[in-house]
NUKEGU-673967 format. One record per atom (N, C-alpha, C, O): z, x, y. Coordinates in steps of 0.1 Angstrom, whole numbers, plus 5000, padded with zeros to 4 digits. Layout:
// NUKEGU-673967
ZXY/...
// end
This chain:
// NUKEGU-673967
688395642127/687195692134/686895842131/687795912135/685995882125/685596032121/685596102134/685096052144/686196222133/686096332143/684996382145/683996382137/684996432154/683496472160/683796652160/682796732163/685096702157/685096822158/684796872144/685196822133/683996982146/683197052131/684197152128/684597232137/684797162112/685097272110/684297382106/683197372102/685197512108/684397622105/683697632093/682697702093/684197542080/683297592069/681797512073/680797552069/681997402081/680797302085/679697412094/678497442091/680597472104/679497542113/678997642107/677897662110/679597742098/678697882094/677597822088/676597902090/677297732081/675797672075/674997662089/673897722090/675497582100/674797562108/674597692119/673497682125/675197782121/675197912125/673897982119/672998042125/673997972106/672998062095/671598012101/670698072106/671697842099/670497792103/669797872114/668797952112/670397842129/669797852137/669598012139/668698052146/670398092132/669898252133/668598272127/667798362130/668598172117/666998202107/665998152114/664898212113/666098012123/664697972130/664598052145/663598042152/665798132148/665598162164/664298252164/663598232174/663898342156/662998422157/661498342158/660598362166/661598242149/660298142150/660098062165/659098022171/661198072169/661097972185/660098002195/659597932204/659898172191/658898232202/657598232197/656698272204/657298162184/656198202178/655198142181/654198182177/655098002191/653997942198/653398052209/652298102208/654298062218/654098152230/653498262226/652398302230/654298352214/653698492215/652298462206/651498552207/652098372198/650998362194/649598322199/648498362195/649998242210/648698212217/648498322228/647398362230/649698362234/649498472242/648598612235/647798682241/648898612224/648098732216/646798682213/645898762212/646398562213/644798542213/644498552223/643398612224/644898522235/644298502247/643998672251/642998722257/644998742247/644898862253/643798942242/643599062244/643298902236/642298972228/641499042236/641198992247/640999192233/639899252239/638599172241/637999182251/638199072230/636799032236/636898952248/635998932255/638298882251/638498832264/638798852277/639198782286/638298992277/638899082289/638299032300/638699022311/636899012297/635898962310/636198802313/635598742322/636898752305/636898562305/638098512312/639098582314/637998422315/639298332318/639498252307/638598172303/640798262302/641598162292/642598082297/643498132304/642397942296/642997862298/643497772287/642797722279/644797762288/645797652274/646397582281/646697612293/646797462274/647897392278/648197302264/647297262257/649397272261/649797222247/650997112255/651897142262/650596992251/651796892258/651996802244/651096772235/653596772245/653896662237/653696522243/654396502253/652796432238/652596302244/654096222244/654296152254/654796242237/656096172237/657096172248/657996082251/656796282254/657596322268/656796362280/657396372291/655496372278/654696442285/654796572291/654096622300/655896622284/656496762287/655496862283/654996862272/655096962292/654097072287/654897172279/655797222286/654897222268/654997292257/654697402264/655597462269/653697442265/652897592265/651797572278/651197472280/651597672284/650897662297/650497822298/651297912298/648997832298/648597982300/647297962313/646097922309/647397972325/646397952335/646097782334/644997732334/647197712332/646797582329/646697532342/646497412341/646797592356/646597492366/644997582375/644797582387/643997652363/643297682370/641897612373/641597562362/641097582380/639997502381/638997592373/638697712375/638397502361/637397572352/636597462349/636897342349/635297532345/634097432340/634597382328/635097452319/634497262328/635297192315/633997152304/634197112292/632397182309/631497112299/631996972296/632596892303/631396952282/631696822278/632796742272/632696642264/633996832278/635296792274/635496682287/636396602288/634496692296/634496602308/634396462302/634996382309/633696422288/633296342283/634396242279/634296112279/635796322276/636896232272/637396112285/637695992284/637396212296/637496122308/636596012309/637095902309/635496012311/634395912311/634595802303/634495692307/634895832290/635095732279/636395672279/636495552279/637495752280/638595682283/638995582296/639995522297/637995592306/637595522319/637195382316/637795272318/635995402310/635195302304/635895182295/635795062296/636795262283/637295202274/638595102281/638894992278/639295182292/640495092295/639895012304/639894892301/639195052315/638294912324/637794832316/638394722316/636894842308/636094752302/636494632288/636294512287/637194752278/637694732267/636794742253/635594772255/637094732243/636494812231/635094722227/634094772224/635194572228/634694472223/633294432238/632394352237/633594512250/632594482258/631394482252/631194552242/630194392259/628594422255/627594412268/628194372278/626494432269/625894442279/624294382274/623594392264/624194312284/622994222280/621294242289/621094222301/620494272279/619194312285/618594172283/618794102274/617794142299/617294012297/616194022300/615794112307/615193922296/614093872301/613993742310/614193632305/613593762323/613993622332/612393592338/611393672338/612493482340/611193432348/611393302358/612493252358/610393262365/610893172375/610793012367/611092912372/610293032355/610292902349/609292892337/608192952339/609392822325/608292822314/607892662314/608592562313/606592652314/605692522319/604892512306/603892572304/605392432297/604192432284/603992532279/602792542276/604692632276/604592732268/604192862279/604192982274/603792852290/603392922302/604292992312/604792932321/604593082311/604993152323/603793212336/602993312336/603893122345/602993162357/603593252365/604193212375/603493352363/603893482369/604293572363/603793582352/605193692368/605593752361/606693742349/607093632349/607193812341/608193812331/609193922336/608694032333/610193932340/611094022343/611894082332/612694012327/611794202328/612794282320/613494342330/613094412339/614994302327/616194332337/616994422330/617394372319/617494572333/617994642327/619594592328/619994512337/620394672315/621994632315/622494742317/623694742318/621794882319/622595022318/622895052307/623395162305/622694962296/623395012280/622495152278/621295152280/623195272273/622295362271/621395362257/620495432256/621695272247/621295282234/620495182230/620495122219/619395172243/618095042237/617095132233/616895242238/616495082224/615295132213/614195072217/614194992226/612895102210/611795032210/612194902199/611494802201/612894902190/613294852181/613794702193/613194592194/614794742201/615594652209/614694552216/615194442218/613294592222/612594542227/611194462220/610294412227/611294482207/610794432196/611294292193/610694192192/613094312193/613694202190/613794082201/614093962199/613494152214/613694062227/612294012227/612193892232/611294062223/609994002221/609993892214/609693782219/610293922199/610393812195/611593672197/611393552192/612593712205/613193622210/612493512221/612693392220/611893582229/610793512238/609593432233/609093322237/609293492223/608393422214/608793272209/608193162211/610193312202/610993222195/611393072206/611492952202/611493122221/611793032231/610592952237/610592872246/609692982232/608392882233/607592952243/607092872251/607393072244/606393132257/605393172247/605593242237/603893122251/602793162247/601693232258/600493252256/602293242267/601693332277/601993352287/602393252293/602093502294/602293552308/601393592317/600693692314/601293532327/600093562337/600293652345/599293692351/601593682348/601993782358/602493942354/603393992360/601993982345/602494122337/604294112334/605094022332/604194252334/606194252326/606594352341/605994452344/607394292346/608294372358/609394452354/610294392349/609494562355/610794632353/611794632360/611494712369/612694592363/614094562371/615094642367/615894622357/615094772376/616294892374/616994872388/617194982394/617394742393/617994742405/619594742402/620494722411/619694772391/621394752386/621894882395/622894892402/621194972393/621995112400/621295152411/620095142411/621795202423/621195272432/621295402433/622195482429/619995442439/620195602443/619295692432/618695652422/619595812437/618795922424/619595902412/620695862412/618895942401/619295942386/619896062382/620796052374/619496172387/620396282383/621296352393/621296322404/621896432388/623496442392/623396602399/622796702394/623996592409/624396742416/624996832405/625796802396/624496922407/624997032396/624297042382/624697112372/623296962382/621996992370/621197072376/621097082388/620597132366/619397262369/618597162365/618897062359/616997232374/615897192371/615397182356/614797082351/615597302351/615097342337/615997252326/615697262314/616997172332/617697112321/616696962319/616696902308/615796932330/615396812330/614196792318/613796692314/613796902315/612796892305/613396832290/612796752282/614596882287/615296862275/616196732274/616696682284/616196692261/616796542259/618296532265/618796422267/618896652268/620196642269/620396622286/621396572290/619296672294/619296662306/618596542310/618096542322/618396452304/617496302305/618196242314/619396252314/617696162323/618396092338/618595962332/617695912326/619895902334/620295732330/619695652343/619595682355/619295542334/618695422341/618995322337/619295302325/618895232345/619495072342/618495032331/618894932325/617195082327/616895042314/616395192309/615795282315/616895172295/616695302285/616195292276/616595192270/615195392269/614095382258/614395502249/614095622251/614895462237/614695572227/615995702235/615695812233/616595692240/617695762248/616995872253/617395992252/615495832260/614895882269/614396022263/614596132268/613895982251/613396132245/611996052237/611795942232/611196182239/609496142233/609196252220/609296372223/608996222212/608796322198/607296342200/606396252200/607096482203/605596492201/605596602185/606196692180/604496512182/603896602168/602796692171/601796652176/602796832166/601696892168/601096932155/601797002147/599796902152/599396912138/597997012139/597297002149/597697122129/596997212129/595497152125/595397052118/594497212130/593097132128/592797242119/593397272108/591697292124/590997412117/590797532129/590897522141/590497642122/590697772132/589997772140/588797752138/590497802152/589897812167/589497672172/588597662180/590097562168/589897442170/591097392175/592097432169/591297292187/592297242194/593497182184/592997132174/594497182186/595297122178/595396982181/594896932191/595996902173/596096772173/597196732180/597896832180/597796642187/598796612193/599096452196/598396382203/599996432192/600496252190/601896242195/602496352195/602396142199/603796122200/604095962197/603395862194/605495982198/606195842192/605995722201/606295602198/605695752211/605795622222/604495592228/604395602240/603195542219/601995552223/601795432235/600695432241/602695332237/602495212246/602895292262/602395262273/603695392260/603995462275/602895512281/601895562275/603095492295/601895602303/602095732302/602495782312/601895792293/602095942289/600896042294/599896002289/600696112300/599396222300/599796342295/600796402300/599096382286/599296502275/597796592278/596796532276/597796742283/596996822282/597496872272/598596902270/596296892264/596697022252/596097132251/594997112247/596297262254/595697382251/596497442242/596697552245/596897392233/597297452219/596097472207/595197382206/596097552202/595097622194/595297622180/596497632177/594397612170/594297642157/594197792154/593097832158/594897862150/594797962144/594498012129/594297932120/594498102128/594298142112/595798132104/596898172109/595498072089/596798032081/597898192082/599098182082/597298312084/598498382084/599198442097/599998542099/598298332108/599098402123/600198342124/600598282114/600898362134/602098282141/601998162147/601298142157/602798072142/603097952150/604097992160/605098032157/603497952177/604197942183/604297852196/603797892207/604697742197/604197612205/605397612215/606597652214/604497532229/605597512239/604997382244/603797372243/605897272250/605597172257/606297182273/607497152273/605897202281/606097142294/605997022303/605096932301/606797002313/606496852318/606696902332/607296992337/605696792340/605896772355/607496742359/608196682351/607796782366/609396762371/609696592374/610796542371/608796522379/609096382382/608296302376/608296182381/607396332363/606496262362/606396252344/606996342337/605796182339/605396202324/604096272320/603496232310/603796382327/602696462326/603296612317/603996702322/602796622304/603196712296/601396782294/600196742295/602296922291/601097052289/601497092278/602597132277/600697102265/600997182254/600497262253/599197262255/601197392250/600597512248/600797602234/601797582227/599797722230/600597792221/599597782209/598497742208/600297812200/599297832187/599797772173/600997752173/599297742164/599697662153/598897702138/597797652139/599097742132/598697782119/598197722113/598797632109/596697732108/595597662103/596797642086/597397732080/596797482082/597597462070/598697442070/599197392059/599497472081/600797482083/601497332087/600697242091/602697322086/603297182085/603297122100/603597202108/603097032102/602896982116/604697002123/605797002117/604297042139/605797062144/605996952149/605096872151/607296932152/607796842160/608696892172/609296992171/608596852181/608996912196/609596762203/608996652201/610696782210/611096642217/611096652230/611896742231/610896612240/611196622253/611396522261/610996412258/612096532272/612796382278/611796332286/610896402290/611896182288/610996072294/611696052304/612896032305/610596062316/611095992329/610295842329/609395792322/610895802336/610595632340/610795572328/609895502324/611795582322/611695462308/612095332310/612495272300/612095252325/611995142327/610495082323/610294982316/609695172329/607795132326/607595162314/606995072308/607795232311/607795262294/608095152282/607495112272/609595102288/609994992282/609294862283/609194792272/608894812295/607894732297/606794742290/606394642283/606194832291/604894842282/605194822268/604494732263/606094892258/606594842245/607194682246/607394632235/607494632256/607794482255/606394402255/606094302247/605694462264/604194382264/603394392248/602894302242/603494512246/602594552232/603494412222/602994302219/604594462220/605494392210/605094202215/604694122206/605294172225/605094022227/603293992221/602993882215/602294102224/601194042219/601594042204/601693922200/601794142196/602194112181/602693982180/602193902172/603493942186/604393802186/602993662184/602893572176/601893722194/600793612196/600893572210/600193472214/601893632218/601993582230/601193682240/601393802241/600193572247/599093652260/599993692266/600993632267/599693832274/600293902282/598993952294/598194052291/598893892304/598193932316/598794002324/599993982326/598094092331/598494182341/599194302337/599094342325/599894372347/600094532342/601794532341/602594442344/601994652338/603394672341/603694742351/602894832354/604994702360/605394762371/606794752373/607494692365/607394812385/608694772387/608794692399/607794682406/610094612402/610394492409/611694452408/612594512401/611994372414/613394282413/613094142410/612294082417/613694082399/614093962397/614493872409/615593892414/613593772416/614193672423/615493602419/615693572407/616193572427/617293502427/617293372419/618293332413/615893302420/615593162415/615193182399/614993082393/615093312392/614693322381/615893292372/616993292376/615393242358/616593242348/616393302338/615293372338/617293302328/616993392314/615993342306/616193232304/615093382302/614293312290/614593362277/614593272268/614993492274/615493532262/616393642268/616193682279/617493672256/618093822260/618893882243/618993822232/619194012247/619794082238/620594142242/620494202252/621894142234/623294192236/623194332230/622394352220/623994422235/624094522229/625394542215/626094442212/625494642210/626494682205/627994682213/628094702225/628994652205/630394682213/630494842221/629894942216/631094832230/630894932239/631795032230/631495152232/632795012222/633395112213/632195202206/632195322207/631195132200/630195192194/629495292203/628995392199/629495262211/628595342225/629495462228/628895562231/630995452228/631895552229/631795672217/631995792218/631495602205/631695682194/630595742196/630795862195/629295702199/627995802199/628395902209/628296012204/628895902223/629095962233/630096082227/629696192228/631196062223/632496142219/631996232209/632096352210/631396162194/630996222182/630096352185/630296472183/629196282192/627796362194/627796432204/626896522205/628496432214/628496472228/627096422237/626596492245/626796282236/625396252244/625696242257/626696172260/625096312266/625096322282/624596202287/624996152297/623596122279/622895992284/623995892288/624295842299/624595882273/626095772273/626895802281/627295702287/627295922284/628395932290/628195902306/628995852313/627095942308/626895932325/626995772326/627495722336/626495692316/625995542319/627495452316/627595322316/628695562312/629995522309/630295482325/630395372330/630395602330/630995572344/630295462351/630795352354/628695502354/628095412361/628195272361/628295192371/628295222346/628395092343/629995012348/630394912354/630595112343/631995052348/632395022362/633194942367/631595092367/631895072385/630894962384/631494872391/630094912381/629094822381/629694682380/629894592389/630094702363/630994572358/632194552366/632694452362/632894592375/634094582379/633794552395/634794572403/632694522398/632094502411/632494642421/632894612433/632494752419/632794862425/631694942433/631895032442/630494902430/629494942438/628195002430/628495052419/626994992432/625895042427/625495182424/624695222416/626095232432/625895402436/626895482425/627895432420/626295602422/626695672413/628595742420/629595762415/627995762434/628995792444/630395692441/631495742438/629995562443/630995452440/631695482428/632895482428/631095502415/631695482403/632495612401/633495612394/631995752409/632695852410/634395822417/635495852412/634195752428/635395722435/636195652428/637395682427/635595532423/636595482413/637095512400/637895452394/636395622397/637095712385/638295792387/639195822379/637995812401/639095952407/640595812412/641795822410/639995732415/641295632420/641995592408/643195582408/641195562396/641995522378/642895642379/644095622379/642495762379/643095872377/644195902383/645195932376/644095892397/645395882406/646395802401/647595832399/645895692398/646795582397/647495562384/648395482382/647095652374/647595702361/648395802362/648995842352/648495862375/649496002378/648896142375/649396242380/647996142369/646996242366/647396382375/647696362387/647396492372/647596602383/646096622386/645296662378/645896582399/644396592407/644296752410/643196812408/645296812415/644896982417/643897042410/643897042398/642797092419/642097192412/640997112406/640197172399/640896982408/639496892400/638696862410/638796832422/637496882402/636196842412/634896762404/633996832400/634896632402/634196562395/632696522402/632496472412/631996572393/630696572395/629696482389/628796422396/629996462377/628896372370/629896322358/630996392357/629696232348/630296202337/629996262325/630396212315/629296362325/628796432310/629296572308/629196622297/629696622318/629796762322/628796862321/628896982321/627696772321/626396902321/626496992335/626097112336/626996912347/627296992357/627997102362/629197092360/627597192367/628397312369/628897282384/629197382392/628997172388/629697152399/631197092397/632097082405/631197062382/632696992375/633497092376/633097212376/634797062378/635997152376/637297082371/637897012379/637597102361/639097042354/640097152352/639797262355/641397122346/642397222346/642597212331/642397102326/642897312323/643597232308/644997192312/645397132302/645697172321/646697102323/646496972326/647296882321/645596932333/644796822333/644496742317/644896642311/643696822315/643196772300/644296702293/644396582290/645296822290/646296772277/646796672285/646796562279/647396662297/648196552301/647396402302/647996302300/646096392305/645096312303/645396252288/645896132286/644896342277/645196282266/646496212259/646596122251/647496302265/648596222263/648996112269/649996052264/648396082281/648495942287/647695832277/647895712276/646795892273/645795802261/646295732252/645995612250/647495812245/648495752236/649095652237/649395582228/649395642248/650195492255/649195392257/649695282259/647795402256/647095292257/646695202246/646595242235/646495082249/646394962239/644995012229/644894962217/644095102233/643095122230/642995272221/642095312214/644195322223/644695452216/643595502204/642695582204/643795412195/643795432181/641795422181/641195482172/641395362189/640195362189/639195452198/637995472196/640195502208/639695642215/639695782207/638895872208/640995772198/641095882189/639995892176/639595992171/639695772171/639095792159/637195802164/636295822156/637095772177/635695812181/635295972184/634196012186/636496052184/636496192186/636096272170/636396252159/635296352175/634796462162/636396512157/637396522163/636196532145/637196542134/636796682129/635696702124/637596782130/637196922125/637196952112/638196952105/635697002109/635197032096/634896882091/635096862079/634596792096/634496632091/632996592095/632096572087/633096582111/631796512116/631996542127/632996602130/630796482138/630196502152/629696622152/628896662144/630396682164/629896862169/631196922162/631297042165/632196892155/632796962149/632796972131/633597012123/631496902131/631196882115/631397002106/632097012095/630697132113/630497252107/631697302111/631897402104/632597292119/633197392124/634797372119/635197252117/635697502117/636897482112/637197482098/638297502095/636297472091/636297442076/637197542070/637297662074/637997482061/638697552051/639997592059/640697672052/640397562068/641597582074/642697472078/642497352075/643897532085/644697442085/644297312092/644897212089/643297302101/642997202109/641897132105/641397042112/641197162092/639997082090/640596952085/641596942078/639696842091/640296692085/641496672094/641296562099/642396722099/643196682108/643196682121/643896592127/642396772128/642896772141/641196702148/640096742145/641496602157/640596512164/640296582176/641196642182/639296602180/638796702196/637796702202/636896692194/637496712210/636196722218/635696852222/636396932229/634496862218/634097022222/633297012238/632896912242/633397112243/632297142256/631797262255/632497362253/630397272258/629597402259/628597432269/627497362268/628597502276/627797552283/627397702283/628197762276/626497782287/625997902291/627597982293/628197962303/628098072283/629298142285/630698022292/631398042302/630497922282/631797822286/631997752270/631097692264/633097782267/633297712255/634997632256/635997702256/634897482256/635897452258/636497332243/635597282236/637497302242/637797242235/639397132238/640397192242/639296992236/640796922238/640796822229/639896742226/641996832225/641996722216/643396682210/644296672219/643896652197/644996602194/645196662182/644396662172/646596712181/646996842169/648196762160/649196752167/648296712147/649296662143/650296772136/649796872131/651496742134/652196832129/653296792118/653596672118/653796862110/654296812095/655496692100/655796592093/655996712110/656896602110/656496462115/657196362116/654896452117/654696332121/654196332135/653296242140/654596402140/654396412157/652696442160/651996492152/652396412170/650896462176/651096522189/651796462198/650596662190/650196712200/649096702208/647996692202/648896692219/647896722225/647496852231/648396902237/646196922232/646097042236/644497062245/643596992243/644497172252/643297182260/643097332259/644097402261/641997402257/641597532252/640197552257/639097542250/640297602271/639197622280/638897792281/639797872284/637797802279/637097972279/635997962289/635097882286/635898022300/634798062308/634598182309/635398272310/633198202309/632698352316/632998472303/633298592305/632698402288/633198502280/631998582277/630898522276/631998702274/630798762269/630898822253/630198922249/631598762246/631498802233/630998702226/630598592231/630998742213/630098602204/630798472201/631998462200/630098382201/630698232202/631898232187/633098192188/631298292177/632098282167/633498352171/634398292165/633898452179/634898512184/635898372192/637098342189/635198312200/635598192208/636198072198/637198012200/635198052188/635897932177/636898002170/637697922164/637198112168/638098182158/639698142170/640698072170/638998222178/640498182189/640798052192/641798042198/640097972191/640597812192/641097762180/641897682181/640697802166/641097782157/642597842152/643497782144/642597952159/644198022160/645397942166/646497912162/644597902179/645497812187/645897672183/647097632184/644997622179/645197462171/646097502161/647197432161/646097612152/647097632140/648097662146/648997622139/648397712154/649697772165/650597632166/651797602163/649297522173/650297442179/650997362166/652097312167/650097352154/650497252145/651497282134/651897202126/651697442136/652597482126/653997532131/655097502127/653597622141/654897692147/655997592157/655697482161/656997662160/657897592165/657297602185/656797692192/657597482187/657197422197/657797482213/657297492224/658997502207/660097522221/659897632225/659697722216/659997682240/659997762249/661097862242/662197832237/660597992243/661698082239/663098092249/662798112261/664198072248/665498052256/665797942256/666997922256/664997802254/665397662257/666397612246/666797502246/
// end
């Protein structure tokens, strides 16, 4: 049996090696502390947590238990929840239902029943119209009824601000969604002193546009603005556009996508030669109705990729809400958030300092901690769906919201992470690989900064670089 006692000659090289690396063992902590102490962050709260998923050990913490605005890093929670509860192959079906079809006639309304899937477009309802015609429908006598009863309660979330509602990122989730609730207006010049021309990409929708925009001389300034009433599709276009200039495209959020989708469906049915009598309106499909035709969504993993890569708020809200409905936990968003909290607690997540208000991170009532995010991502490495989850995250310098960030450094092409941005808030959480093949999770949360965003990005990159390249053990360990 070989002796376990080391000879002096064997110990000397070992001692020399330990002496050589000893100064480096403090590098991670010293490096991150130095970054967080930069003068540009004097007025900011900087929170950092680094975790080894193999052991769930927190290797570095700075303000890691502080409650902070997470912005869109909240989406890592929403998407993980949906992925774990429903699975990556789960689909949603948008249905057209009726009381019956007799001799090609639906004697009464055709119900468009929403599935809550976020990424249904005008083309989706064109496909549905084709399927309805192929099912033998030739006439609908009672109009198209949009059934959005899948969800209950208001669509917008606590902590969203009214000025968010005008923009695509503040669009309200619904059971029937159309073009991600985005309307694209095109404002074109005419002749000097004449009204500008305004068109939009959903002509079937009940949209009211008042244009006060004027064409000005070719050498004058183009300055346009489109406002919208708070809870209706009444838009006002103001400003000027220079004669001879290129048309200007401006996108705004759409209210009542269910009615707009029903109008699109009616128009596409007529294109298919189906006669549609009656109006479009809201209602609920009676229990005795059956499916005439339907369209299945792409797999859930595809939707999660859009949400995480491109930080889509609409999709994130519907990840949470749909998961609760699919699992029979209730139709109110409060039910969904309660179910989400229950799931987190069951996973043993540190819930202290948390407040969950929405699924996207747009709400300023959300609070997470760096410790929570680092441990949450560590727990996801043990999921059967981890590879799907990780591949849906933006990659530094490659794609998504990180496509133009962190190029040319150590992290480029190697770090997968979710961004989070609000006014004076910048957060980043994800996975950082090391040379030995291990994978670390990290969360860097900066709230209340007054410096330039480039300073914040530089700090985040420096912290990720330290996590990837420097010794991870705490000094004295």
